[in-house]
TIDO-126196 format. One record per residue (C-alpha): y, z, x; residue in one letter; residue number from 1; chain. Coordinates in pm, 1 decimal. Layout:
BEGIN
((Y; Z; X); 'A'; NUM; 'A')
...
***
This chain:
BEGIN
((-10.0; 33.8; -74.6); 'M'; 1; 'A')
((328.1; -77.9; 109.2); 'H'; 2; 'A')
((611.8; 184.1; 202.1); 'N'; 3; 'A')
((906.7; 197.6; -41.6); 'K'; 4; 'A')
((1182.6; -6.0; 85.5); 'I'; 5; 'A')
((1486.4; 160.7; -68.7); 'P'; 6; 'A')
((1848.7; 24.2; -166.5); 'L'; 7; 'A')
((2063.2; 185.4; 118.8); 'S'; 8; 'A')
((1945.8; 448.2; 316.7); 'E'; 9; 'A')
((2140.0; 619.0; 644.7); 'S'; 10; 'A')
((2027.9; 665.1; 975.6); 'I'; 11; 'A')
((2050.4; 1055.9; 990.9); 'I'; 12; 'A')
((1909.8; 1230.9; 1318.0); 'S'; 13; 'A')
((1973.3; 1619.7; 1324.0); 'I'; 14; 'A')
((1839.9; 1868.1; 1516.0); 'D'; 15; 'A')
((1856.4; 2189.9; 1339.6); 'L'; 16; 'A')
((1877.0; 2408.8; 1650.1); 'K'; 17; 'A')
((2177.6; 2260.8; 1801.5); 'T'; 18; 'A')
((2345.0; 2251.2; 1481.2); 'T'; 19; 'A')
((2331.2; 2518.1; 1304.4); 'F'; 20; 'A')
((2472.1; 2684.8; 1677.3); 'S'; 21; 'A')
((2742.1; 2475.7; 1659.7); 'S'; 22; 'A')
((2878.2; 2504.4; 1359.2); 'I'; 23; 'A')
((3252.9; 2689.1; 1323.5); 'D'; 24; 'A')
((3530.0; 2710.4; 1086.9); 'I'; 25; 'A')
((3658.0; 2451.2; 1311.7); 'G'; 26; 'A')
((3408.0; 2168.5; 1295.8); 'V'; 27; 'A')
((3562.8; 2034.6; 966.9); 'V'; 28; 'A')
((3949.9; 1990.7; 1133.4); 'A'; 29; 'A')
((3760.9; 1829.7; 1451.0); 'E'; 30; 'A')
((3597.3; 1573.8; 1220.0); 'F'; 31; 'A')
((3940.6; 1488.6; 1034.1); 'E'; 32; 'A')
((4060.2; 1424.4; 1358.0); 'K'; 33; 'A')
((3800.7; 1207.6; 1465.2); 'S'; 34; 'A')
((3878.3; 983.4; 1141.0); 'L'; 35; 'A')
((4241.9; 1007.4; 1217.2); 'E'; 36; 'A')
((4160.4; 882.6; 1551.6); 'A'; 37; 'A')
((3970.4; 591.3; 1350.9); 'Y'; 38; 'A')
((4293.4; 486.4; 1189.0); 'Y'; 39; 'A')
((4519.1; 522.6; 1535.0); 'E'; 40; 'A')
((4657.0; 851.4; 1431.6); 'G'; 41; 'A')
((4905.1; 659.8; 1196.0); 'K'; 42; 'A')
((4712.9; 846.9; 899.1); 'K'; 43; 'A')
((4650.2; 1242.4; 773.8); 'S'; 44; 'A')
((4334.2; 1293.9; 690.6); 'V'; 45; 'A')
((4187.8; 1573.5; 435.4); 'L'; 46; 'A')
((3787.0; 1624.7; 446.3); 'A'; 47; 'A')
((3670.9; 1702.0; 126.7); 'L'; 48; 'A')
((3321.7; 1751.8; -109.8); 'N'; 49; 'A')
((3314.6; 1379.1; -277.5); 'S'; 50; 'A')
((3493.3; 1056.6; -275.4); 'G'; 51; 'A')
((3578.4; 1213.5; -644.2); 'T'; 52; 'A')
((3769.0; 1460.8; -533.8); 'S'; 53; 'A')
((3977.9; 1246.5; -304.0); 'A'; 54; 'A')
((4022.1; 1037.7; -550.8); 'I'; 55; 'A')
((4171.1; 1336.7; -814.8); 'H'; 56; 'A')
((4372.4; 1501.9; -549.0); 'L'; 57; 'A')
((4558.0; 1147.1; -487.2); 'A'; 58; 'A')
((4642.3; 1105.4; -859.5); 'L'; 59; 'A')
((4791.0; 1459.7; -826.3); 'I'; 60; 'A')
((4975.1; 1368.6; -518.3); 'L'; 61; 'A')
((5055.8; 1077.2; -679.7); 'S'; 62; 'A')
((5213.6; 1261.2; -1010.2); 'G'; 63; 'A')
((4972.1; 1170.4; -1270.8); 'V'; 64; 'A')
((5010.7; 1387.1; -1542.5); 'A'; 65; 'A')
((4888.4; 1391.4; -1938.7); 'E'; 66; 'A')
((4953.3; 1100.5; -2119.9); 'G'; 67; 'A')
((5055.0; 890.8; -1796.2); 'D'; 68; 'A')
((4861.8; 527.0; -1775.1); 'E'; 69; 'A')
((4666.4; 441.3; -1466.4); 'V'; 70; 'A')
((4570.4; 53.4; -1427.3); 'L'; 71; 'A')
((4242.1; 45.3; -1235.8); 'C'; 72; 'A')
((3949.4; -195.8; -1141.2); 'Q'; 73; 'A')
((3704.7; -260.4; -1439.2); 'S'; 74; 'A')
((3403.7; -315.0; -1209.0); 'L'; 75; 'A')
((3312.6; -15.4; -960.2); 'T'; 76; 'A')
((3163.3; 287.7; -1032.0); 'Y'; 77; 'A')
((3240.8; 496.1; -1287.5); 'V'; 78; 'A')
((3370.2; 780.9; -983.8); 'A'; 79; 'A')
((3664.4; 570.8; -944.5); 'T'; 80; 'A')
((3778.2; 632.9; -1334.9); 'I'; 81; 'A')
((3610.5; 987.1; -1426.7); 'N'; 82; 'A')
((3906.3; 1163.6; -1226.0); 'P'; 83; 'A')
((4161.3; 994.6; -1441.2); 'I'; 84; 'A')
((4032.3; 1177.5; -1738.0); 'I'; 85; 'A')
((4020.2; 1484.7; -1595.9); 'Y'; 86; 'A')
((4449.7; 1472.5; -1548.8); 'Q'; 87; 'A')
((4455.6; 1414.1; -1912.6); 'N'; 88; 'A')
((4550.1; 1026.4; -1821.4); 'A'; 89; 'A')
((4466.5; 678.3; -1992.9); 'T'; 90; 'A')
((4287.1; 433.7; -1743.6); 'P'; 91; 'A')
((4399.5; 75.9; -1807.1); 'V'; 92; 'A')
((4158.9; -135.8; -1681.1); 'F'; 93; 'A')
((4196.9; -474.4; -1468.3); 'I'; 94; 'A')
((3939.4; -777.0; -1431.7); 'D'; 95; 'A')
((3814.3; -895.2; -1076.1); 'S'; 96; 'A')
((3859.3; -1238.1; -945.2); 'E'; 97; 'A')
((3546.4; -1464.8; -826.4); 'N'; 98; 'A')
((3692.1; -1466.7; -459.5); 'D'; 99; 'A')
((3609.6; -1076.6; -390.0); 'T'; 100; 'A')
((3473.4; -931.7; -713.8); 'W'; 101; 'A')
((3739.7; -720.2; -661.5); 'N'; 102; 'A')
((4092.2; -647.6; -880.3); 'M'; 103; 'A')
((4249.9; -963.7; -1023.0); 'C'; 104; 'A')
((4645.3; -960.3; -862.1); 'P'; 105; 'A')
((4755.3; -1213.9; -1139.0); 'I'; 106; 'A')
((4603.3; -970.9; -1394.6); 'Q'; 107; 'A')
((4731.4; -690.9; -1225.8); 'L'; 108; 'A')
((5126.3; -834.8; -1258.6); 'E'; 109; 'A')
((4996.6; -935.8; -1634.6); 'R'; 110; 'A')
((4859.9; -559.7; -1735.2); 'A'; 111; 'A')
((5229.6; -409.9; -1571.2); 'I'; 112; 'A')
((5436.9; -664.8; -1745.7); 'K'; 113; 'A')
((5282.8; -589.0; -2086.5); 'D'; 114; 'A')
((5247.0; -202.8; -2044.4); 'R'; 115; 'A')
((5649.3; -192.4; -1944.3); 'I'; 116; 'A')
((5714.1; -389.0; -2270.0); 'L'; 117; 'A')
((5445.0; -151.2; -2519.6); 'K'; 118; 'A')
((5731.0; 118.1; -2316.6); 'G'; 119; 'A')
((5501.4; 285.5; -2095.4); 'K'; 120; 'A')
((5523.9; 192.2; -1710.7); 'K'; 121; 'A')
((5224.8; 265.5; -1554.4); 'P'; 122; 'A')
((5206.7; 615.1; -1280.2); 'K'; 123; 'A')
((4971.6; 474.3; -1077.1); 'A'; 124; 'A')
((4746.6; 182.9; -941.1); 'I'; 125; 'A')
((4381.9; 227.6; -830.5); 'I'; 126; 'A')
((4222.9; -68.0; -663.9); 'F'; 127; 'A')
((3837.3; -82.6; -536.5); 'V'; 128; 'A')
((3688.9; -264.9; -217.6); 'H'; 129; 'A')
((3347.9; -321.2; -415.5); 'L'; 130; 'A')
((3037.6; -315.3; -195.7); 'Y'; 131; 'A')
((3243.0; -329.6; 142.3); 'G'; 132; 'A')
((3443.5; -678.9; 82.2); 'M'; 133; 'A')
((3858.4; -630.5; 114.4); 'P'; 134; 'A')
((4051.4; -673.6; -168.5); 'A'; 135; 'A')
((4321.3; -931.8; -215.4); 'K'; 136; 'A')
((4498.1; -668.5; -48.5); 'I'; 137; 'A')
((4884.6; -873.0; 50.9); 'E'; 138; 'A')
((4905.1; -914.0; -337.3); 'E'; 139; 'A')
((4798.7; -592.1; -462.3); 'I'; 140; 'A')
((5053.2; -407.8; -226.8); 'V'; 141; 'A')
((5308.5; -675.6; -326.4); 'R'; 142; 'A')
((5290.4; -568.2; -632.9); 'I'; 143; 'A')
((5320.6; -245.4; -630.3); 'S'; 144; 'A')
((5617.9; -234.8; -442.0); 'R'; 145; 'A')
((5756.0; -463.2; -692.6); 'K'; 146; 'A')
((5713.4; -252.5; -981.8); 'Y'; 147; 'A')
((5744.2; 69.4; -722.2); 'N'; 148; 'A')
((5381.7; 216.0; -864.6); 'I'; 149; 'A')
((5218.9; 432.0; -647.5); 'P'; 150; 'A')
((4890.2; 251.6; -487.6); 'L'; 151; 'A')
((4575.8; 450.8; -449.9); 'I'; 152; 'A')
((4325.1; 228.8; -230.4); 'E'; 153; 'A')
((3938.1; 307.5; -331.4); 'D'; 154; 'A')
((3766.2; 242.3; -3.6); 'A'; 155; 'A')
((3427.8; 472.5; -29.9); 'A'; 156; 'A')
((3227.7; 125.3; 53.5); 'E'; 157; 'A')
((3446.1; 18.5; 257.8); 'A'; 158; 'A')
((3441.5; 237.4; 592.7); 'L'; 159; 'A')
((3450.7; -32.0; 901.1); 'G'; 160; 'A')
((3576.6; -337.6; 690.5); 'A'; 161; 'A')
((3914.9; -504.4; 759.9); 'T'; 162; 'A')
((4181.5; -763.0; 644.7); 'Y'; 163; 'A')
((4352.3; -902.4; 927.9); 'K'; 164; 'A')
((4238.0; -718.4; 1153.4); 'G'; 165; 'A')
((4383.3; -394.7; 983.0); 'R'; 166; 'A')
((4113.8; -142.6; 858.4); 'K'; 167; 'A')
((4049.8; -82.9; 479.0); 'C'; 168; 'A')
((4167.6; 256.8; 402.2); 'G'; 169; 'A')
((4518.4; 158.1; 495.3); 'S'; 170; 'A')
((4652.8; -5.7; 294.3); 'F'; 171; 'A')
((4751.3; 245.7; -5.6); 'G'; 172; 'A')
((5001.0; 544.5; -82.5); 'D'; 173; 'A')
((4682.9; 724.6; -57.9); 'F'; 174; 'A')
((4350.6; 608.7; 61.8); 'A'; 175; 'A')
((3974.8; 750.5; 7.2); 'I'; 176; 'A')
((3628.4; 726.2; 194.8); 'L'; 177; 'A')
((3310.9; 875.2; 64.3); 'S'; 178; 'A')
((3008.8; 973.4; 300.1); 'F'; 179; 'A')
((2754.5; 997.9; 12.8); 'N'; 180; 'A')
((2427.0; 904.9; 117.0); 'N'; 181; 'A')
((2406.8; 644.3; 73.4); 'N'; 182; 'A')
((2687.1; 498.3; 246.7); 'K'; 183; 'A')
((2717.8; 332.7; 575.3); 'I'; 184; 'A')
((2861.2; 722.0; 756.3); 'V'; 185; 'A')
((2735.7; 996.0; 549.0); 'S'; 186; 'A')
((2762.5; 1355.4; 576.6); 'T'; 187; 'A')
((2442.6; 1411.1; 316.8); 'L'; 188; 'A')
((2735.8; 1436.4; 14.1); 'G'; 189; 'A')
((3124.0; 1459.9; 104.1); 'G'; 190; 'A')
((3440.3; 1228.4; 107.7); 'G'; 191; 'A')
((3793.4; 1213.9; 222.3); 'A'; 192; 'A')
((4172.7; 1155.3; 141.3); 'L'; 193; 'A')
((4336.3; 934.3; 399.2); 'I'; 194; 'A')
((4740.6; 1062.4; 359.1); 'C'; 195; 'A')
((5023.4; 859.2; 539.9); 'N'; 196; 'A')
((5166.9; 1207.3; 653.0); 'T'; 197; 'A')
((5104.4; 1545.3; 717.8); 'A'; 198; 'A')
((5307.4; 1718.3; 481.8); 'K'; 199; 'A')
((5111.5; 1483.3; 208.3); 'E'; 200; 'A')
((4777.5; 1650.6; 315.6); 'K'; 201; 'A')
((4922.0; 1979.2; 327.1); 'E'; 202; 'A')
((4985.3; 1963.9; 18.7); 'K'; 203; 'A')
((4665.0; 1820.7; -51.1); 'A'; 204; 'A')
((4492.1; 2090.5; 107.2); 'F'; 205; 'A')
((4654.4; 2392.6; -100.3); 'F'; 206; 'A')
((4513.8; 2221.5; -406.8); 'Y'; 207; 'A')
((4157.2; 2143.5; -275.8); 'A'; 208; 'A')
((4144.5; 2499.1; -128.4); 'T'; 209; 'A')
((4229.7; 2686.3; -443.4); 'Q'; 210; 'A')
((4576.3; 2664.0; -486.4); 'A'; 211; 'A')
((4618.3; 3001.3; -291.0); 'K'; 212; 'A')
((5023.2; 3062.3; -224.8); 'E'; 213; 'A')
((5099.6; 3182.7; 125.4); 'K'; 214; 'A')
((5153.9; 3525.5; 16.1); 'E'; 215; 'A')
((4974.1; 3834.4; 157.2); 'S'; 216; 'A')
((4764.3; 3916.6; -141.4); 'H'; 217; 'A')
((4607.5; 3637.3; -407.8); 'Y'; 218; 'A')
((4941.1; 3436.0; -579.8); 'E'; 219; 'A')
((4850.3; 3108.2; -743.9); 'H'; 220; 'A')
((5080.2; 2920.7; -959.5); 'T'; 221; 'A')
((4925.9; 2615.6; -1003.6); 'K'; 222; 'A')
((4570.9; 2551.7; -1086.4); 'I'; 223; 'A')
((4376.8; 2477.6; -767.9); 'G'; 224; 'A')
((4010.2; 2298.3; -746.7); 'Y'; 225; 'A')
((3702.0; 2392.0; -471.4); 'N'; 226; 'A')
((3721.9; 2053.7; -288.2); 'Y'; 227; 'A')
((3675.8; 2097.9; 110.1); 'R'; 228; 'A')
((3383.4; 1986.4; 315.5); 'M'; 229; 'A')
((3154.8; 2235.5; 429.3); 'N'; 230; 'A')
((3149.6; 2237.3; 824.2); 'S'; 231; 'A')
((2774.3; 2136.7; 872.0); 'L'; 232; 'A')
((2857.1; 1799.1; 644.1); 'G'; 233; 'A')
((3159.9; 1814.3; 874.2); 'A'; 234; 'A')
((2946.8; 1827.3; 1216.5); 'L'; 235; 'A')
((2707.7; 1580.8; 1077.3); 'I'; 236; 'A')
((3001.4; 1364.6; 1029.2); 'G'; 237; 'A')
((3131.1; 1346.8; 1347.4); 'I'; 238; 'A')
((2844.4; 1239.9; 1511.2); 'T'; 239; 'A')
((2778.4; 955.9; 1224.9); 'Q'; 240; 'A')
((3099.8; 858.3; 1353.4); 'L'; 241; 'A')
((3046.0; 780.4; 1670.2); 'K'; 242; 'A')
((2781.5; 513.2; 1530.4); 'E'; 243; 'A')
((2994.3; 290.5; 1286.6); 'L'; 244; 'A')
((3005.5; 14.3; 1487.2); 'K'; 245; 'A')
((2612.2; 10.8; 1535.8); 'N'; 246; 'A')
((2575.3; 44.8; 1182.0); 'Y'; 247; 'A')
((2821.6; -225.0; 1047.5); 'I'; 248; 'A')
((2662.8; -455.8; 1289.2); 'R'; 249; 'A')
((2337.0; -364.1; 1109.9); 'K'; 250; 'A')
((2437.6; -376.1; 747.7); 'R'; 251; 'A')
((2610.7; -740.9; 891.9); 'R'; 252; 'A')
((2280.6; -874.8; 1032.3); 'T'; 253; 'A')
((2099.7; -781.7; 776.9); 'I'; 254; 'A')
((2337.4; -973.7; 572.8); 'N'; 255; 'A')
((2298.1; -1303.9; 752.5); 'D'; 256; 'A')
((1949.4; -1289.0; 748.1); 'F'; 257; 'A')
((1945.5; -1293.7; 381.0); 'Y'; 258; 'A')
((2211.5; -1572.1; 311.4); 'K'; 259; 'A')
((1996.9; -1782.1; 621.7); 'A'; 260; 'A')
((1638.0; -1737.2; 415.0); 'Y'; 261; 'A')
((1846.2; -1840.5; 77.9); 'F'; 262; 'A')
((2016.2; -2111.1; 223.2); 'I'; 263; 'A')
((1839.8; -2392.9; 28.4); 'N'; 264; 'A')
((1781.5; -2180.7; -283.0); 'F'; 265; 'A')
((2063.1; -2312.1; -564.3); 'K'; 266; 'A')
((1956.8; -2039.4; -779.5); 'E'; 267; 'A')
((2123.7; -1765.3; -562.7); 'I'; 268; 'A')
((2491.2; -1721.8; -464.3); 'Y'; 269; 'A')
((2612.6; -1452.0; -200.4); 'F'; 270; 'A')
((2951.8; -1246.0; -203.1); 'L'; 271; 'A')
((3130.2; -1428.3; 100.8); 'K'; 272; 'A')
((3429.9; -1371.8; 293.2); 'E'; 273; 'A')
((3695.4; -1588.4; 145.6); 'P'; 274; 'A')
((3805.8; -1634.1; 443.9); 'S'; 275; 'A')
((3830.7; -1521.8; 854.7); 'S'; 276; 'A')
((4135.0; -1255.0; 727.5); 'D'; 277; 'A')
((3842.1; -1086.1; 502.0); 'F'; 278; 'A')
((3573.6; -894.2; 708.0); 'V'; 279; 'A')
((3299.7; -682.4; 475.1); 'S'; 280; 'A')
((3126.2; -450.9; 602.9); 'N'; 281; 'A')
((2844.1; -531.5; 331.4); 'H'; 282; 'A')
((2705.4; -216.6; 286.2); 'W'; 283; 'A')
((2540.1; -385.3; 14.7); 'L'; 284; 'A')
((2422.8; -733.6; 8.4); 'S'; 285; 'A')
((2504.6; -887.7; -321.6); 'C'; 286; 'A')
((2410.6; -1183.9; -498.9); 'I'; 287; 'A')
((2449.3; -1385.6; -801.6); 'L'; 288; 'A')
((2196.2; -1518.3; -967.2); 'I'; 289; 'A')
((2206.5; -1877.6; -1197.1); 'K'; 290; 'A')
((1900.5; -1972.6; -1375.4); 'V'; 291; 'A')
((1838.4; -1979.7; -1804.1); 'K'; 292; 'A')
((1808.0; -1674.6; -2007.8); 'D'; 293; 'A')
((1939.4; -1450.9; -1665.6); 'V'; 294; 'A')
((1951.3; -1131.5; -1860.8); 'E'; 295; 'A')
((1573.0; -1125.3; -1895.2); 'T'; 296; 'A')
((1488.7; -1294.7; -1610.5); 'K'; 297; 'A')
((1701.7; -1048.3; -1403.8); 'K'; 298; 'A')
((1562.8; -782.8; -1575.0); 'L'; 299; 'A')
((1219.5; -925.8; -1442.7); 'K'; 300; 'A')
((1305.4; -953.5; -1097.9); 'L'; 301; 'A')
((1402.1; -586.1; -1080.1); 'L'; 302; 'A')
((1085.3; -468.2; -1240.9); 'T'; 303; 'A')
((945.4; -733.0; -997.4); 'F'; 304; 'A')
((1078.5; -574.6; -687.8); 'L'; 305; 'A')
((993.0; -198.3; -810.8); 'K'; 306; 'A')
((607.8; -324.7; -867.8); 'N'; 307; 'A')
((666.7; -379.1; -476.6); 'N'; 308; 'A')
((779.2; -102.0; -393.1); 'H'; 309; 'A')
((1124.2; -235.9; -350.9); 'I'; 310; 'A')
((1430.6; -82.0; -506.2); 'E'; 311; 'A')
((1762.3; -363.4; -603.1); 'A'; 312; 'A')
((1961.6; -264.9; -857.5); 'R'; 313; 'A')
((2235.5; -462.8; -1075.7); 'F'; 314; 'A')
((2617.5; -484.1; -1015.6); 'L'; 315; 'A')
((2851.5; -187.5; -1149.3); 'W'; 316; 'A')
((2840.5; -250.8; -1554.4); 'K'; 317; 'A')
((3287.9; -277.7; -1590.8); 'P'; 318; 'A')
((3345.4; 28.9; -1718.1); 'M'; 319; 'A')
((3597.6; -128.1; -2009.5); 'H'; 320; 'A')
((3197.9; -269.7; -2170.0); 'L'; 321; 'A')
((3073.1; 139.7; -2092.8); 'Q'; 322; 'A')
((3023.5; 296.3; -2414.7); 'P'; 323; 'A')
((3232.5; 618.3; -2318.6); 'V'; 324; 'A')
((3559.9; 434.8; -2202.4); 'F'; 325; 'A')
((3548.8; 131.2; -2534.4); 'K'; 326; 'A')
((3843.9; 275.4; -2659.7); 'D'; 327; 'A')
((4088.4; 170.3; -2332.5); 'F'; 328; 'A')
((4300.8; -83.3; -2303.6); 'P'; 329; 'A')
((4169.2; -402.4; -2053.7); 'F'; 330; 'A')
((4308.7; -696.1; -1920.8); 'Y'; 331; 'A')
((4142.4; -998.2; -1815.7); 'G'; 332; 'A')
((3869.0; -1205.8; -1947.3); 'A'; 333; 'A')
((3468.2; -1219.9; -1854.3); 'E'; 334; 'A')
((3480.8; -1233.1; -1468.8); 'V'; 335; 'A')
((3320.6; -893.0; -1456.5); 'A'; 336; 'A')
((3125.7; -932.7; -1747.2); 'E'; 337; 'A')
((2982.4; -1248.9; -1587.6); 'N'; 338; 'A')
((2913.2; -1104.0; -1232.1); 'L'; 339; 'A')
((2737.8; -822.6; -1384.9); 'F'; 340; 'A')
((2527.5; -1050.0; -1595.5); 'L'; 341; 'A')
((2400.8; -1263.8; -1320.3); 'H'; 342; 'A')
((2450.2; -1008.3; -1039.4); 'G'; 343; 'A')
((2213.3; -818.3; -836.6); 'L'; 344; 'A')
((2214.7; -554.6; -519.2); 'C'; 345; 'A')
((1972.0; -643.2; -261.3); 'L'; 346; 'A')
((1839.6; -362.4; -43.1); 'P'; 347; 'A')
((2074.8; -335.8; 230.0); 'S'; 348; 'A')
((2013.6; 32.9; 410.4); 'G'; 349; 'A')
((2120.1; 58.1; 800.0); 'S'; 350; 'A')
((1693.2; 149.9; 856.5); 'T'; 351; 'A')
((1572.9; -198.3; 739.3); 'L'; 352; 'A')
((1395.5; -382.7; 988.4); 'N'; 353; 'A')
((1331.8; -797.5; 1003.5); 'K'; 354; 'A')
((950.7; -746.4; 833.4); 'N'; 355; 'A')
((1137.0; -518.0; 567.0); 'D'; 356; 'A')
((1381.5; -823.4; 562.2); 'L'; 357; 'A')
((1085.7; -1071.1; 514.1); 'I'; 358; 'A')
((918.6; -902.4; 269.3); 'R'; 359; 'A')
((1199.8; -857.3; 28.0); 'I'; 360; 'A')
((1271.9; -1171.3; 48.7); 'S'; 361; 'A')
((948.4; -1343.2; 14.4); 'E'; 362; 'A')
((904.2; -1092.9; -281.2); 'C'; 363; 'A')
((1207.5; -1247.5; -460.1); 'I'; 364; 'A')
((1096.9; -1614.9; -310.6); 'K'; 365; 'A')
((771.4; -1550.6; -498.3); 'K'; 366; 'A')
((920.9; -1418.9; -810.0); 'F'; 367; 'A')
((1160.0; -1779.1; -818.4); 'L'; 368; 'A')
***
């Protein structure tokens, strides 16, 4: 029997004896310094317990409050959207565009104009670098500046990806990272908030540590949260970050293998960089399957792979199609919906070897 091939597995090697003897209260700050060094000292980074926490804090620091509207990418994971609800604000969903599968700048500006006409200027924009593919950043940044709306960059899936040589996570007024177990760099659960100033980081730290005022006793004038990263996670993160280039090379090699293997398959289309300006980390290698009765056949392919001990999954179901968000505004056509209908994520973990890739590819070939 074949071993199970997971969708996305990180390489984590821990010497427990050395690890636990090395932990001290300063290790979280050390991990933050490592991340700040990755961003060339131009950012202030706060290590947190999840990317979701980072988005929540970014919304708070952007002034999003009850009754406000936040423009957000529809084709994403629900963790991008939930913090908007935590703030009792309203998500306004924006469709994708076909090149990067990310937020469509045209629909974004259309939504802003329409919300302003309705007397409700949006308080923030959240865009995502989906599956490690950089969004059309210049256009989105230009629109956010034109209308003076704070920009939150969800780079949870895009650590190591770049646009015109500049690292994803460095474009927004705030940005976030995720170090969940399936990410390229894992801290066994964790995230980070990327701020432009040390003052913003200090304010985020205040909210992330139960909003304790600077008094000799426990004084609280605002609601705070228990959002800080733990020391063990930070220690793992320091080691993991040193291997980032190696992990990215592995994921890009996996993507190259798939593209070469299926080059003559007219039924399969890959998510690709639109130009040399875009460099994806290829966190996940994603395909579109263009066949008749695609919904049924895609489900059968997923089942076929599962029966062969290979884990794959559908693309994210667009948030505007989710029952819990069905009553919120949406601007766009059917791009995100069609991507979800035709899309599949292939196994892409850093632990995969060539034999694994051949097994996966031949299994898909056999099904087709």
